[in-house]
N, C-alpha and C positions, 0 to 999 in steps of 0.2 A: 647224224640222223637222230630224230626224235622217234621214240617207239612206245607202244602200249601193248601189253599181252592180252589176248582174247581167247576164249575157249569155244566160241560159237561162230557160225557162218550164216549169212543171209542168202536167200535163194539166188540172187543175182551176183554173188561174189564168186566168179568163175576162175578156174585155174587158167593162167595165161601161158601161151606158147612162148618158147625161147626167143622168137623173133618179133614179139609184140613190142611196140614202142613204149618207152618209159619217159615220163616228163618230170622235170625238176619241180619240187614242191607238191606233187600229187601224192595221195595216200595209197599204199598197197599193203596187202597182208603177206608177210614173208614168214612162212612156217608159223602161222597163227599170231604173229606180232604185227601190229599196225605200225607201219613205217612211213615217214615223210621222206620221199626220195630227195637226195642231194645230187642226183645225176640226171642227165638226159642221155638216152641210149636205148637199149633193148633189155628185155627181161633177163637174158643171159648175163648182161653187165651187172644188173642189180643182184642176181644170184651170186656172182663172183664177189661183189663188194660186201654183201651181207653174210655170205657163207650159207645161205638158205638153200633148200631143195625145191620149194614150191612157192610160187608167187601168184596171188589172186588180186583182182581189183577190189577196192574197198568201197562199200556203200556208206559213205560218211553221213549222208542224210538220214538213212534208216538207223544208223548207230547214234544219231543225235550228237555228233562230235562238234558241230558248228551251229 
């Protein structure tokens, strides 16, 4: 997984519930680290794979990552 550390959140970067779907190649914030997911599954799977406690969606447009 590729990752970038961040210290701020944008208003629409919400905490995702454990049963929320996760998609391969999408960006998520895992304990304030921007991660490109290498799995398809649910938030609980991403938490297990990364060891994080909190997953948020990532507003990559607002962050000007692309």
